[in-house]
N, C-alpha and C positions, 0 to 999 in steps of 0.2 A: 463639398461632399453631399451626396444625395440624402444621407440620413439627417443631416442638419436641417435641410429644407422640410423634410417630413415632420421633424419635431416642432419646428417653428409653426408650420401650418396647423398642426394638431393643437398647439397651445393658443393659436389665434381664434380657434373656434370658441364660441361662448361657453365657458366652463359651467358645468352643473355641479359645482362643488370642488373640493380640493383635489389636486393632481399629485401623484407620486411618480418620481423618476427612479426606476430600479436599475442598478448598474452592476454588471457581473463581467469584469474584464481581467484577462491575464496580462494584457498589454494595452497600448493605445490610450492610457489614462491621460496623457498629455494633451492629445487632440480633444478629448472630452472636456478636460479642464478649461481649455481656451474657449470652447463653445459655451460651456455653462457660465463662465466668467462674463462673457459678452451678454449672454442671456440674462444674467443677474442684473446687469446695469440697464437693460432695455425693457424688460418685462415688468408689468405691474403685479402679476401673479407671483407668488413665492412658493413654487412646487417643493414638496419634500423630496430630498435625495436620500436614497438608501443604498449603501454599498453591500453587496452580498458576499458572505464568506471571507471578508477581510475587514480589518479596521479601517476607519475613514482615513484616506491619505492625507498627509499633513497640509498640502496646499489647499484642499477643499475645506479645511476647517476655518480658513480665513474668509470664506465667502459669507455673504449676508443670508444666503439660503439656509433653511434648516437642513442639516445633514446628519445622518445616523448610520450605524452599522446594523446589518441583519441580526447580529447576535444580541442586540438590545431588546429584541422582541421575543426571546425564547427563555423560558425558565428551565431549571433542572428537570422538572417533571415532564416538560414537553420534549426536551432532548431524549430523555429515556423513553418516552412514549413513541417517538418516531422510530427509534431503534427497535423497540419491541414489535411495533406494527410491521415493519419491513421484514424482520428476521423470523418472527414467530407466526405471522399471519399471511401477508400477501405473497411473499416469494415462495411459500411452500404449499399454496392451495391450488394454483392454476394447473400445474402439469399433471395432476391426478384425475382431472376431469375427463370422464369417458375413456380413460386410457389413451389420451391423445398423443402422448410421447412414448408409449410402451413399445419395447422391442425385445423380443426373446426373454420376456419375464422381467425386464428392467424398465424403470421410468427414466427415460433419457433426459427429461427436464431436470432431474436431480443433478445431472452433470453440470448444468449451467446456472445452478442456484447461486453460486458465489458471484458469478459475473452479473446476474440480474440484481443481486443485492447491492453490488457496487454501483450499478446504474441507478437504482431506485433511491438510495439514501440521500444524495444531494438534491434530488428533485422533490422528494417528499418534504425534506427540510425546507426548501425554498417555498413550497406551497404553504407550509405551516406559517412561515414568516409572513407571507403575503396576506394570509387570512387574518393574522394578528394585527398587522399594521393597518390594514383597511378598516378594521373595527375600531382600533384604538385612536386612529388619526382621522377617522371619518373621510376616508379616501373615496372619490367617486369615479376616477379614471386613472389608467396606468400607462406609463411609457417605459418600455424595457430596452436598455442598451446593453448588448452583450457580445462576447466572442467565444463562449464556451459551450453553448447548446443546453446548458443545465437550467436556465431560468425562464426563457420565453415559453417553452411548452407548458410548464406548470402554471405560469402566469396566465397564459391563454385559456387553459382549462378552467382556472378559477374564474376569470372574467366571463368566459362563455357560459358557465353555470349560473351566472348572476346578471347576465345582460349588461355587463360593464364595458364601457369603451376602453379599448387597449390599442396601443401602437408599438410595434416591434422595430427596432433599429439594430441591425446586426453588423458587426465589424468582421467582414470576411477578408481573408488574405487576397491580395491583388491577383488578377488572372495570370500574370507572368510568374509570380511566386508560386501560385498553386500548380501551374504547369511544370515548373522546375521541380517541385516536390513530387509530383506524380511521376515524372520521368525518372527521377532518382530512385523513388520507391520501386518502380517497375524494374529498373535495372538491378537493384539489389535483390528483389524477389527472384528474378531470372537466374542470377548467379547463385543465390542460395539454393534454388531448386536444382540446379545442375550439380552443385556440390553434394546435396542431400542424396541425389540419385546415385552418384558415384560412390559415396560412402556406403549406401545401402547395398549396392552391388558387391562390395568387398566383404560384407559380413558373411562369414561362413562358419561351419561347425569347427570348434577348436580341435586341433590335431590330437590333443591328449584325450579327447572324448569327454571333456568336462562340460557341465551345464553352465549356461551363461547367466551371469548376474546383470540384469539391466539396471544400470546405475545412473541416476541423475548426474549429469556431467559436473554440476556444481559441487558434488560430493567427492569427486575423484581426488581433488587436491587435498582435502582434509583427511582422506583415508590413506594418502601416501601410497606406499608400495606394499599394501597388505593383500595383494591379489594372489599370493602364493596359495595354490590349492583351489583358487577360484578364477573364473574367466570373466573379467569385467567388460561389459559392453556399454560404453557411455551413451546416455540418452540425452540429446540436446533439446531442452525445453524452451530455450529463449529464442527470440527472433533476432535477425541481424546477421550481417555477413562476417563480422570480425571473429566471433567465436568459431564459426565454421572454418574460416581460413586457418585459425590457430590449430585446430584438430587436423585439418587437411595437410598442413605443413609437417606435422608430426607423424603423418601417415597412420592416423588412428581412425579406424572405421567407427562410425557412430550411427545412432538411430534417430531419425527426425520424423515429425508428424505433420509437416506442412507441404509435402511435395506431390502427393499421389493424386492422380486423376484416372479413375477407373470406372468400370461399369457399375460397381456397387454404389458409388457416389451418385451417378446419374440416375439410377433407379430410385435411390433413397430421396433424391431431390424431387423427383416427380411425385412420389408418394406423399411426402410431407408438405409439398407445395399444395397438393390437393386438399390435405387436411387443413392447412392454413386458410385456404379459400373458403372452406366451410365454416371455420371458426369465426371469421370476420363478421358473419351475419348471425352468429349464435348469441341471442340476447342473454342467455344464462351464463355463458362463458364471459361475455363482456361485463357482466354484473360483478364478477370477481374483482374488477379493478375500479373500486370506489374508495375514496378516503374522505371520511366525514361527509360533507355535502357535495363533494367534487367528483365528477366523472373523470377517471384517469385514463380512459381508453386512448385518447390522443397522445398522452405522455408515454404509455408503454408500447404503443403500436410499433414504432420503429425497431425496438429491441426484440419484441416477440416475432416480428417478421424476419429478423436476422436469425433467430433460433430455428424457425421452421424451414427457411429457404437456404440457409448456409451452414449454421453451426451443427445441427443434427446430422445432415448429410456428411459433413466433415468428420464428425465423431464416428459414424459408421465406416467411413473411409479409413479411419485410424484402426478400427477393429480389423479391417481387411489387411492393413499393414502388419499387425501383430499376428494374424492368422498366417500370412505369408512368411513372416519371420520364424514362426514356430516350426515351419516345414524345412527351413534352412539350417537351423541350429537348435539343439535342445535347450529349453529355458528352465531355469531353476527357481529364480526369485527376482522380483523387481524391488529396488530400494530407491525411495524418493524423499524429498524434503517435506512434502505435505501430501494429503489426499483430499484437498479442498478445491483447487483450481480445476478448470474444465479438462485440460489435457491429462493431468495427473489422475483425475477420477476416471477418465476414459481408460487409461492404462490399467488401473486397479480392477475396474469392472470387467474389462475385456479378458484379462488374464485370469481373473477369478472364475470365469466360465470354463477355463481349461484346468482348473485346480492348481494354478501356479500361485504360490504365496506372494504376498506383498508386504513390504516393510517400510514404515515411515521412520526416518531418522530425525530426531528433533534438531531443528536448525536455528532456532532462536528462543529466547526465554518466553515462557508461556504467559500471555497477558489475558486480562478479562476478555472473554470472547463474546461475540454477537452471533450465536448460532453455529459457529464452526467448532463444535465441541464433542461430536460423536465420531469416533474413529471408524472410517470405512475400511481401512487396510486390516490385514490379518494380525500384524505385529507392530509394535512401536518400540524404538530404541530410545529410552529416556535418559536425560542427563542426570537426574537424581530423584529421590523419593518425592520431592515436591511436585514433580511433573506427574508422577503416578497418582498422587492424591488429587491433583487438579482434574485429571480426566475421570478418575473414579467418582468424583463429586457430581459428574454429569450422567452417571449411570453406565459408564463403560466397564466391561469386564476386566479385572486386573490380570487375568490370564494372558491378555494381549501384550502385556508390558514386560520389558526386561530393562533393568537399570544398568547402563553401560558406562555412563559418563560421556563426555564429548571429545571425539578424536582431535578437534581443533584446539582443545585445552591441554593436550599432552605437551608437557615441557614448558607451557606458557608461564607457570609460576616461577620458573628458573631461567626463562629466556631473557636475553638482553640484546640490544642492537650491536652491530660491529663498529659503532662510532660513539663519540662522547656527547654529553649534553652541550658542551661548547661548540662542537661541530654543528649540532642542530641549530643552536641559537645563531651562529654565524650564517648558516644557510638561510634561515628565515628572518634574519635581521631583528633578532630578539636580544634582550639583555640577560646574559647568563646569570646575573646576580639577583634577578627578580623572580618571584614566584610565577609559575605558569599555570593558568587556569584554562582548561580545555572544555569547550562547549560542544557537545556532540548532538547534531540534529538528527531527524529521522524523516523517512519518506512520509508525505502526507497520506493518512489512512482514510479512505472514503467509506470505510465500513463502520463509521460512527458519526452521527450528526454533531457530536460534541467538538469535533475537530474543524477548525476553519482553515482556509487555504494558506493563510499567512501565519499560522500558529508559531512556527519556529523562527520566523523573521521577527515577530513581535517579542518572542522570548529573547532573541539575540539583542534587540534594542533595550529591553529591560536590564539585561546583564551588563551591557555597555554603560548604561546610565548608572548602574550600581557600583561598577568598578572604577569609575572616573576619579573617585576620592580615595581609592586605595593605591597609594603611590608605589607600593612594593609589588604590585601584581600586574601581569600582562595577560592578554587573552588570545587564544587560538580558537577560531570557529571552524569546526570540521563538518562541512556540509555532506549530507547523504549523497552517494553517487547518482541517485535518481533525481536529485534536486538541481535547480538552476542556481549556480553560485553568484551570478551577477547581482541580484538584489542585496546579498550580504556584503559584497564589495562596495556597492553604492552606499549602503547604510554605514559601514565602517569609515568610509572616506568622509561622510557627512559628520559623523560623531567624533572621530578621533584622528584618523589619518596615520598615526604612528602608535606603536605599542599594541596593535591588533593585527592579526594575520587571519586571512580566510583561505582555507584549503579544501580541496574536494577529493583528490585521488591519492593523497599522501597516506602512507601506511599507518593505519589506526593504532596498531600495537606499539609502534615507535613513539607516537604522540602520547599514548597513555603512559608508557614507560618513563618518559622524561618529564611529564607534567606533575604538578603538585596537588591538583584537585580536578575532578571531573564533574561537570554539570550536564544533566540530560533530563529528559522527561521520564522515559521508562525503557530506553534502549538496552540491548544486550551488552553494549559497551560498558554499562555500569557494572555488570557482573564481571566482565573482563578486567575492569579497573580493580575490582575487589580481589581478583586472583593475583594481581600485581601489587596488592596491599596499598592501594591508593584510596584516599577519602572521596566520598561521592555526595553531591547534592542532587536530589531529584526535585526539579522545578515544575510544578503543576499549576498553571494559571488558567486551566480550563475549568468548566463547571462540573467536570466528571471526576469521580473519585479515582484514586490511584489504581491503575490496572495491574501493576506489579508491586508487591508489598515490600519494596526495598526499605522505605522509611518505617513502615509499620513493624517490620522485624528488627528495627534499630541498626540496620546495616548501612543506612544512609541518613542524611539530614533532609527531611522533607520541608520544602518551602512552597507556600500556597498563595502568597501575596508578593508582588514584585518589590514592595517596600521593605521586605525582610531579607532580600538577597544579600545586601552589603553586610548586615550583621551576621548572617550565617557564614559567609566567607571568612570574615575576620575571626569569628569564634573557632572555626576549624583550624585556622592557622595559629591561633594563640592560646586556645583553651586546652590544657593537657587532659582534663577530665573528659571532654568531648572526644578528643583523639583516642583515648583509651577505650571509651565506650564504643566508638565506631570499630576499632580493631576487634573487640569481642563480638560485636554484632556481625561483622564480616565473616569471622571464623564460623559462626553458627549457620549463617546464611549459605555459605559455600558448602557446608556439610549436607544441607538439605537440597541444594540446587545443582551441585556439580558432582556429587558422589565422592569419588576419590581422585585427587590430583596426583596420580601415581605413575603417569606416563603409560598406563596400560589400557586406556579407553579404546584405542585403535584395535588392540588385540581382542578386547571383549566384543567389539562390533564384528570383527572378522569371525570370531567363534559363533556369534549369533547367525551371521549370514551362512556359514558352513552348516549349521544345524538345520537351516531351512532348505539348503540345496542338496546336501549329501544324505544318502540313506542312513538310517540309524543302524548301528552294528548290533 
């Protein structure tokens, strides 16, 4: 492979000091291992290998080369400093410059703040690590091997600012695989576009003269059939053909924001392209993008270019869609799961110009935020008083909040599957007579530098190691739907092979109902387990403090060192005092975080929607 020759030739050059090989791979670690192993036996130099955002893979620990993880080079204060810098300084400063993103009194850059933060966090984190390891290890040159695009740009910016030799070796997908992906993506986009246009053409004013409630399609199921007196218009915010086909088969008109190509987008693209051309040579603007001693312009350039040449014109196109929709059918309110992401912000801001109210319905338990704490929408449907207090603590007006409970929790406390524990164990090849421990993973969150890419895989490994001596317990690993389950299956096959099950799409409520203990970091699944009166362990082996106070409020057992997992599990199963303490803690926690589990949350949300849509009598 070409990258191998590049690395060998780079290492053959007379080194002016120590070399570091920086690795950031989602896959292809096997090919790299074979090459590094051969290099280890042939080269007199012993370059330092650093794996970014993951723990050092097991096979690399056997090499004679010094091998470390990027997390070894960061302290708690540095993690926190990275998050503070991205969320409170860099991402909020650039778009106000000379009104470069202003449109009709709005700073459109604000719409893309969330996306920009998600882009920046891993890159600023990697840049910080590089700076620390270069200084602490006296590194004089860098080799970068990656397939993620998150490492080479910051490494090149760092090296360029210091005249340091650097070599980049990228693992790109083969041309045929890339072509296959491009063809498939183009076909899916074409079909999605066709379905979106058909669905939009079928939207019409409701025959009863009711105002439409634009409702995030993900909320339709949780609200059930509460649309009596309301006209629900599903708003599809996700990409992909599957969700569109499901609505199309049911003959449900829906609203999408990815299909329009009209004059407004063309004119906007010309306008903002011209602005972007001017900004590229603006020294004052470019000076916004500096981090410590490093010029970040080359790092942020691709994302800023996307904003001005694609994202902002698309947002204005979405404004046009909503303008067109408002002429077809009277709009009463929009109800969404958040007002943070770009499309959701676009909807809220666009309809706000028409004095159409916006409502955010709480969709998950509120965790410690990184800047996403000021409510943009007009109203917020909160699960409990704890949510109101959380937002009020950031300066939001409490007038925006109505405590309704969560429609998804209606009947959950009394719900049970239509089959037995024996049926489940037979289906999953588990022992009916053993305790079932359920580990619930979460989607990796790029909005904090504290999280590594393999956080939940490492947690799974620690749990597996801890349970191997507890003969009466067996483990189910429930992977998040957005995760790749393959690494968990490989891990469990290596560690156990039997008595451990990995699942991805299995119904989470069924698993919680039949399990005897739930382990997670801070997932909403912990709250759902408490509703079903199940004990919970929150396992936090990051350097970050708990984002959700499950353990602090005595509703769960908090474990912060992997060595303590086994003892915590055994105490929960055997210590009556701890079991009773957790029952009491769960009861109080649910009062604060779920309001009333009285099967009336759906009705309270319906009443709130009606109050925003229907005129007051």
